GUDRENKE-334173 format. One record per residue (C-alpha): residue in one letter; x, y, z; residue number from 1. Coordinates in nm, 3 decimals. Layout:
BEGIN
[pt a,[X,Y,Z],NUM]
...
***
This chain:
BEGIN
[pt m,[17.288,10.520,4.293],1]
[pt q,[17.011,10.757,4.437],2]
[pt s,[17.082,11.064,4.535],3]
[pt p,[16.978,11.207,4.900],4]
[pt p,[16.620,11.406,4.922],5]
[pt t,[16.638,11.742,4.887],6]
[pt p,[16.447,11.982,5.144],7]
[pt h,[16.200,12.086,4.895],8]
[pt s,[16.104,11.747,4.815],9]
[pt h,[16.070,11.703,5.221],10]
[pt s,[15.888,12.013,5.243],11]
[pt a,[15.624,11.904,4.947],12]
[pt d,[15.565,11.581,5.131],13]
[pt a,[15.468,11.773,5.459],14]
[pt s,[15.242,11.988,5.254],15]
[pt k,[15.052,11.644,5.102],16]
[pt a,[15.048,11.535,5.436],17]
[pt l,[14.898,11.822,5.612],18]
[pt r,[14.655,11.862,5.308],19]
[pt a,[14.557,11.515,5.338],20]
[pt s,[14.484,11.567,5.733],21]
[pt e,[14.282,11.886,5.646],22]
[pt n,[14.054,11.700,5.414],23]
[pt r,[14.029,11.395,5.604],24]
[pt y,[13.904,11.671,5.958],25]
[pt r,[13.664,11.847,5.708],26]
[pt r,[13.535,11.506,5.627],27]
[pt l,[13.485,11.441,5.957],28]
[pt f,[13.380,11.800,6.019],29]
[pt e,[13.086,11.805,5.710],30]
[pt t,[12.983,11.452,5.789],31]
[pt a,[12.926,11.387,6.165],32]
[pt q,[12.604,11.324,6.298],33]
[pt d,[12.656,11.529,6.627],34]
[pt g,[12.672,11.922,6.577],35]
[pt i,[12.978,12.074,6.573],36]
[pt l,[13.020,12.471,6.644],37]
[pt l,[13.384,12.592,6.664],38]
[pt l,[13.441,12.929,6.890],39]
[pt n,[13.722,13.163,6.873],40]
[pt a,[13.826,13.128,7.278],41]
[pt d,[13.961,13.477,7.309],42]
[pt t,[13.642,13.629,7.153],43]
[pt a,[13.340,13.384,7.127],44]
[pt q,[13.284,13.440,6.818],45]
[pt v,[13.154,13.176,6.564],46]
[pt q,[13.450,13.057,6.312],47]
[pt d,[13.235,12.788,6.168],48]
[pt v,[12.929,12.538,6.215],49]
[pt n,[12.884,12.130,6.061],50]
[pt p,[12.633,12.136,5.848],51]
[pt y,[12.383,11.871,6.070],52]
[pt l,[12.394,12.197,6.333],53]
[pt i,[12.288,12.383,6.055],54]
[pt d,[11.980,12.164,6.012],55]
[pt l,[11.909,12.059,6.363],56]
[pt l,[11.897,12.411,6.476],57]
[pt g,[11.770,12.577,6.163],58]
[pt y,[12.018,12.831,6.159],59]
[pt s,[12.182,12.878,5.787],60]
[pt h,[12.577,12.933,5.795],61]
[pt a,[12.587,13.302,5.758],62]
[pt e,[12.307,13.335,6.060],63]
[pt f,[12.663,13.209,6.270],64]
[pt l,[12.976,13.337,6.137],65]
[pt g,[13.121,13.561,6.303],66]
[pt k,[12.872,13.610,6.578],67]
[pt k,[12.998,13.566,6.954],68]
[pt l,[12.806,13.250,7.121],69]
[pt w,[12.516,13.431,7.314],70]
[pt e,[12.415,13.635,6.991],71]
[pt v,[12.354,13.328,6.787],72]
[pt g,[11.953,13.232,6.854],73]
[pt p,[11.993,12.959,7.017],74]
[pt f,[12.263,13.072,7.274],75]
[pt a,[12.031,13.396,7.352],76]
[pt d,[12.026,13.337,7.698],77]
[pt r,[12.318,13.600,7.738],78]
[pt a,[12.417,13.504,8.117],79]
[pt q,[12.395,13.166,8.116],80]
[pt n,[12.588,13.168,7.793],81]
[pt k,[12.848,13.407,7.915],82]
[pt e,[12.905,13.229,8.226],83]
[pt m,[12.960,12.966,8.046],84]
[pt f,[13.214,13.083,7.795],85]
[pt a,[13.383,13.239,8.136],86]
[pt e,[13.411,12.856,8.236],87]
[pt l,[13.503,12.739,7.944],88]
[pt q,[13.805,13.006,7.925],89]
[pt t,[13.901,12.921,8.291],90]
[pt m,[13.862,12.551,8.292],91]
[pt g,[13.910,12.443,7.913],92]
[pt y,[13.615,12.217,7.944],93]
[pt v,[13.224,12.204,7.976],94]
[pt r,[12.932,11.975,7.974],95]
[pt y,[12.588,11.996,8.003],96]
[pt e,[12.424,11.684,8.018],97]
[pt d,[12.083,11.839,7.959],98]
[pt l,[12.095,12.153,7.766],99]
[pt p,[11.727,12.293,7.677],100]
[pt l,[11.741,12.508,7.264],101]
[pt k,[11.489,12.644,7.081],102]
[pt t,[11.493,12.616,6.728],103]
[pt k,[11.473,12.899,6.440],104]
[pt a,[11.106,12.712,6.418],105]
[pt g,[11.044,12.758,6.774],106]
[pt v,[11.061,12.396,6.857],107]
[pt q,[11.204,12.315,7.208],108]
[pt i,[11.459,12.037,7.184],109]
[pt e,[11.693,11.879,7.420],110]
[pt v,[12.127,11.863,7.392],111]
[pt e,[12.397,11.699,7.556],112]
[pt f,[12.642,12.024,7.511],113]
[pt v,[13.019,11.927,7.557],114]
[pt s,[13.309,12.196,7.516],115]
[pt v,[13.669,12.182,7.507],116]
[pt t,[13.950,12.401,7.464],117]
[pt y,[14.270,12.374,7.210],118]
[pt e,[14.488,12.540,6.972],119]
[pt s,[14.506,12.538,6.598],120]
[pt e,[14.786,12.707,6.399],121]
[pt g,[14.842,12.939,6.719],122]
[pt i,[14.481,13.042,6.788],123]
[pt k,[14.326,12.889,7.102],124]
[pt i,[13.968,12.721,6.933],125]
[pt i,[13.657,12.625,7.203],126]
[pt q,[13.507,12.277,7.005],127]
[pt c,[13.159,12.313,7.083],128]
[pt n,[12.979,11.932,7.062],129]
[pt i,[12.646,11.931,7.083],130]
[pt r,[12.443,11.594,7.041],131]
[pt d,[12.036,11.628,6.990],132]
[pt i,[11.887,11.366,7.287],133]
[pt t,[11.526,11.490,7.247],134]
[pt e,[11.418,11.114,7.161],135]
[pt r,[11.599,11.002,7.431],136]
[pt k,[11.519,11.242,7.678],137]
[pt r,[11.165,11.164,7.576],138]
[pt a,[11.164,10.813,7.572],139]
[pt e,[11.287,10.826,7.973],140]
[pt v,[11.002,11.043,7.992],141]
[pt q,[10.784,10.766,7.871],142]
[pt v,[10.965,10.491,8.091],143]
[pt h,[10.938,10.701,8.374],144]
[pt e,[10.565,10.753,8.315],145]
[pt l,[10.519,10.418,8.257],146]
[pt a,[10.709,10.322,8.577],147]
[pt e,[10.506,10.533,8.774],148]
[pt r,[10.157,10.418,8.622],149]
[pt l,[10.279,10.067,8.690],150]
[pt t,[10.339,10.191,9.068],151]
[pt t,[9.968,10.324,9.104],152]
[pt t,[9.840,9.999,8.957],153]
[pt l,[10.053,9.753,9.168],154]
[pt e,[9.965,9.959,9.457],155]
[pt s,[9.614,9.977,9.395],156]
[pt i,[9.553,9.622,9.344],157]
[pt t,[9.368,9.422,9.636],158]
[pt d,[9.673,9.157,9.620],159]
[pt a,[10.006,9.200,9.811],160]
[pt f,[10.286,9.187,9.557],161]
[pt f,[10.632,9.224,9.573],162]
[pt t,[10.958,9.137,9.347],163]
[pt v,[11.285,8.986,9.356],164]
[pt d,[11.582,9.008,9.125],165]
[pt s,[11.814,8.706,9.022],166]
[pt e,[11.995,8.697,9.366],167]
[pt w,[11.659,8.708,9.526],168]
[pt r,[11.700,9.064,9.648],169]
[pt f,[11.368,9.236,9.689],170]
[pt t,[11.327,9.479,9.461],171]
[pt f,[10.953,9.657,9.545],172]
[pt l,[10.676,9.594,9.767],173]
[pt n,[10.319,9.732,9.728],174]
[pt r,[10.185,9.882,10.030],175]
[pt k,[9.966,9.542,10.088],176]
[pt a,[10.254,9.376,10.156],177]
[pt e,[10.421,9.538,10.370],178]
[pt q,[10.093,9.507,10.605],179]
[pt l,[10.072,9.144,10.543],180]
[pt l,[10.431,9.082,10.603],181]
[pt r,[10.442,9.346,10.873],182]
[pt r,[10.753,9.482,10.726],183]
[pt t,[10.806,9.793,10.560],184]
[pt r,[10.968,9.867,10.178],185]
[pt t,[11.275,10.047,10.382],186]
[pt e,[11.385,9.744,10.535],187]
[pt l,[11.331,9.479,10.272],188]
[pt i,[11.451,9.665,9.958],189]
[pt g,[11.807,9.536,9.820],190]
[pt q,[11.782,9.276,10.108],191]
[pt d,[11.759,8.903,10.076],192]
[pt l,[11.438,8.706,10.053],193]
[pt w,[11.605,8.367,10.291],194]
[pt t,[11.746,8.635,10.538],195]
[pt e,[11.454,8.833,10.582],196]
[pt f,[11.210,8.555,10.592],197]
[pt s,[11.451,8.238,10.723],198]
[pt d,[11.146,8.049,10.815],199]
[pt t,[11.056,8.034,10.487],200]
[pt i,[11.383,7.780,10.444],201]
[pt g,[11.242,7.463,10.350],202]
[pt s,[10.908,7.528,10.327],203]
[pt t,[10.648,7.488,10.040],204]
[pt f,[10.747,7.879,9.985],205]
[pt e,[11.114,7.859,9.908],206]
[pt r,[10.990,7.453,9.709],207]
[pt e,[10.767,7.683,9.481],208]
[pt y,[10.978,7.960,9.458],209]
[pt r,[11.299,7.839,9.342],210]
[pt r,[11.089,7.586,9.108],211]
[pt s,[10.923,7.881,8.919],212]
[pt m,[11.286,8.017,8.870],213]
[pt a,[11.439,7.706,8.761],214]
[pt d,[11.213,7.590,8.556],215]
[pt n,[11.058,7.935,8.410],216]
[pt h,[10.695,7.834,8.459],217]
[pt t,[10.412,8.009,8.660],218]
[pt v,[10.362,7.844,9.024],219]
[pt d,[10.006,7.895,9.203],220]
[pt f,[10.013,7.717,9.601],221]
[pt e,[9.849,7.795,9.940],222]
[pt e,[10.039,7.772,10.226],223]
[pt f,[10.023,7.838,10.594],224]
[pt y,[10.280,8.032,10.738],225]
[pt p,[10.283,8.011,11.102],226]
[pt p,[10.529,8.333,11.196],227]
[pt l,[10.210,8.539,11.112],228]
[pt n,[9.991,8.294,11.155],229]
[pt i,[9.827,8.394,10.867],230]
[pt w,[9.684,8.085,10.539],231]
[pt f,[9.851,8.258,10.237],232]
[pt g,[9.723,8.226,9.881],233]
[pt v,[10.009,8.266,9.624],234]
[pt r,[10.098,8.268,9.265],235]
[pt a,[10.462,8.317,9.145],236]
[pt y,[10.566,8.456,8.802],237]
[pt p,[10.912,8.396,8.669],238]
[pt s,[11.109,8.681,8.430],239]
[pt q,[11.460,8.703,8.315],240]
[pt q,[11.510,8.984,8.594],241]
[pt g,[11.378,8.758,8.881],242]
[pt l,[11.025,8.690,9.013],243]
[pt a,[10.717,8.889,9.050],244]
[pt v,[10.527,8.735,9.331],245]
[pt y,[10.138,8.789,9.406],246]
[pt f,[9.958,8.676,9.748],247]
[pt h,[9.655,8.716,9.962],248]
[pt d,[9.521,8.664,10.337],249]
[pt i,[9.296,8.307,10.289],250]
[pt s,[9.282,8.254,10.625],251]
[pt e,[8.894,8.348,10.709],252]
[pt r,[8.831,8.085,10.367],253]
[pt k,[9.044,7.820,10.513],254]
[pt k,[8.865,7.901,10.823],255]
[pt a,[8.536,7.839,10.657],256]
[pt e,[8.642,7.511,10.515],257]
[pt m,[8.797,7.370,10.828],258]
[pt r,[8.427,7.468,11.003],259]
[pt l,[8.261,7.282,10.706],260]
[pt r,[8.509,6.972,10.742],261]
[pt e,[8.400,6.935,11.122],262]
[pt e,[8.040,6.944,11.024],263]
[pt e,[8.045,6.712,10.770],264]
[pt e,[8.234,6.483,10.994],265]
[pt r,[7.949,6.607,11.307],266]
[pt h,[7.692,6.469,11.046],267]
[pt l,[7.887,6.157,10.956],268]
[pt r,[7.921,6.072,11.284],269]
[pt q,[7.544,6.136,11.397],270]
[pt r,[7.429,5.951,11.105],271]
[pt n,[7.646,5.651,11.233],272]
[pt a,[7.556,5.712,11.574],273]
[pt l,[7.178,5.696,11.477],274]
[pt i,[7.263,5.357,11.221],275]
[pt e,[7.464,5.173,11.575],276]
[pt l,[7.126,5.292,11.822],277]
[pt a,[6.891,5.173,11.533],278]
[pt g,[7.044,4.794,11.603],279]
[pt g,[6.966,4.772,11.968],280]
[pt g,[6.599,4.784,12.134],281]
[pt a,[6.489,5.060,12.388],282]
[pt t,[6.241,4.817,12.577],283]
[pt g,[6.224,4.540,12.801],284]
[pt e,[6.545,4.366,12.965],285]
[pt d,[6.807,4.551,12.810],286]
[pt l,[6.656,4.849,12.882],287]
[pt l,[6.936,4.982,13.079],288]
[pt g,[7.205,4.872,12.841],289]
[pt t,[7.023,5.094,12.543],290]
[pt i,[7.050,5.348,12.811],291]
[pt r,[7.387,5.350,12.843],292]
[pt r,[7.483,5.324,12.491],293]
[pt i,[7.254,5.632,12.392],294]
[pt t,[7.454,5.846,12.651],295]
[pt e,[7.788,5.704,12.568],296]
[pt i,[7.780,5.727,12.203],297]
[pt g,[7.554,6.074,12.220],298]
[pt a,[7.849,6.235,12.435],299]
[pt k,[8.086,6.115,12.191],300]
[pt t,[7.901,6.216,11.869],301]
[pt l,[7.824,6.558,12.005],302]
[pt g,[8.131,6.610,12.134],303]
[pt v,[8.023,6.698,12.459],304]
[pt a,[8.208,6.643,12.824],305]
[pt r,[7.910,6.417,12.985],306]
[pt a,[7.540,6.295,12.892],307]
[pt s,[7.249,6.199,13.036],308]
[pt i,[6.855,6.023,13.067],309]
[pt w,[6.666,6.108,13.369],310]
[pt r,[6.281,6.007,13.357],311]
[pt y,[5.977,6.157,13.562],312]
[pt n,[5.815,5.955,13.828],313]
[pt q,[5.437,5.842,13.846],314]
[pt d,[5.281,6.232,13.918],315]
[pt r,[5.574,6.412,13.722],316]
[pt t,[5.746,6.573,14.070],317]
[pt a,[6.073,6.414,13.992],318]
[pt l,[6.361,6.308,13.819],319]
[pt r,[6.563,6.018,13.827],320]
[pt c,[6.903,6.018,13.686],321]
[pt m,[6.896,5.651,13.476],322]
[pt d,[7.248,5.691,13.348],323]
[pt l,[7.517,5.966,13.350],324]
[pt y,[7.833,5.921,13.093],325]
[pt e,[8.115,6.101,13.134],326]
[pt v,[8.390,6.062,12.849],327]
[pt g,[8.666,6.220,13.084],328]
[pt t,[8.698,5.884,13.234],329]
[pt g,[8.454,5.682,13.065],330]
[pt k,[8.247,5.617,13.370],331]
[pt h,[7.847,5.558,13.398],332]
[pt t,[7.626,5.692,13.691],333]
[pt a,[7.254,5.691,13.801],334]
[pt g,[7.023,5.732,14.093],335]
[pt m,[7.036,6.102,14.138],336]
[pt e,[6.731,6.282,14.205],337]
[pt l,[6.580,6.655,14.137],338]
[pt s,[6.245,6.768,14.260],339]
[pt a,[5.966,7.030,14.146],340]
[pt k,[5.976,7.142,14.472],341]
[pt d,[6.347,7.216,14.503],342]
[pt f,[6.351,7.364,14.108],343]
[pt p,[6.000,7.452,14.020],344]
[pt a,[6.144,7.670,13.721],345]
[pt y,[6.330,7.422,13.586],346]
[pt f,[6.058,7.166,13.570],347]
[pt r,[5.795,7.447,13.446],348]
[pt a,[6.069,7.466,13.135],349]
[pt l,[6.041,7.069,13.129],350]
[pt a,[5.674,7.086,13.104],351]
[pt t,[5.688,7.258,12.799],352]
[pt q,[5.810,6.944,12.606],353]
[pt n,[6.065,7.221,12.429],354]
[pt p,[6.421,7.109,12.439],355]
[pt i,[6.593,7.380,12.676],356]
[pt d,[6.863,7.457,12.535],357]
[pt a,[7.112,7.708,12.789],358]
[pt e,[7.399,7.896,12.641],359]
[pt d,[7.476,7.980,12.983],360]
[pt a,[7.366,7.770,13.196],361]
[pt q,[7.436,7.918,13.508],362]
[pt s,[7.276,8.259,13.441],363]
[pt d,[6.948,8.134,13.218],364]
[pt a,[6.628,8.175,13.403],365]
[pt r,[6.567,7.833,13.361],366]
[pt t,[6.859,7.618,13.470],367]
[pt n,[6.977,7.905,13.699],368]
[pt p,[6.839,7.694,13.999],369]
[pt l,[7.043,7.427,13.916],370]
[pt s,[7.376,7.630,13.935],371]
[pt e,[7.444,7.590,14.310],372]
[pt s,[7.376,7.275,14.391],373]
[pt d,[7.446,7.058,14.023],374]
[pt l,[7.611,7.298,13.727],375]
[pt q,[7.917,7.420,13.965],376]
[pt p,[8.003,7.153,14.152],377]
[pt i,[8.071,6.959,13.845],378]
[pt g,[8.218,7.252,13.604],379]
[pt i,[7.886,7.253,13.378],380]
[pt t,[7.831,7.560,13.110],381]
[pt s,[7.547,7.456,12.902],382]
[pt l,[7.289,7.243,12.879],383]
[pt l,[7.086,7.079,12.609],384]
[pt d,[6.757,6.896,12.723],385]
[pt v,[6.595,6.739,12.495],386]
[pt p,[6.215,6.524,12.570],387]
[pt i,[6.239,6.114,12.481],388]
[pt h,[5.902,5.994,12.489],389]
[pt l,[5.952,5.600,12.587],390]
[pt g,[5.686,5.349,12.441],391]
[pt g,[5.508,5.635,12.270],392]
[pt t,[5.402,5.771,12.572],393]
***
């Protein structure tokens, strides 16, 4: 049977546990990778400092001990640190996210400073934890500078540019994008793409953007956007963050392409018309039929409202209409006459054997005399007269 523990054995166990606890705390204090400074809360004198802070600031253990906080080199801003100490005494806690300190070697570092107050063996202690955040701050500055350079670059490029996150919310627009979309970044940042531009739902824009995001694949396309009456050339790049879209106005190029196609189609019509006309004769009993084919094919090929052929009389003092074809009605008429006596300026122009190309026929000096009697009544605004020689004469 064991005898009950004596008070002496309880005391020995407690002392042993206390020493073990103190040793653990001391090891933590000595090996901590943050600086630790212990102050007397009543006198502000330094009671202890750990090796990490000694290495960080370059001051010896002896240069810290027994001195008030504001008497130690790195904390020599007397007013600031007295104010901080007073706040600590009142609040029991103080925190500085970004406190600049200077090492003994004169190097400025950035630290995070957190202080708390507690009691130990009847003495009020302030523990200051000091973490070196110089590298982090330097990295933040570098990231900020990089972001500024990137923003400057994106603002200076000729393409419009915007980004959306994985939830299709706008995260950035450059000035060119604001101009082309006619919306400001203040209006769009943080807003949903499909809500702000609902006209794109179901269009090539939506299909290609979603395909790019889903397949993690760059897309390149051209599409017309009716609300802005603009053709856009678009290239979209997916990323883990969302989608980056470069786009520019290609309307002028599209118009030029359309004009080129129309010109090619017109040349093709003209060639086909010449082939068709070459298949018929221009003399003999079929002359009237040939003339009608010429006016009809000519009007349709040139895309004009009407075409006609007129013939001089023997002494060239009058013109008689052999055929006038009107595209709108599909009718052929003939028999109208013009005399040199009534329209001398017009006949003089014809006598030069040069084409008359009157873009504004009602004001052109060569065709203006025809305006009231012949042009205005049937709405003729432009006129092209070209001489035809029948049988080489």
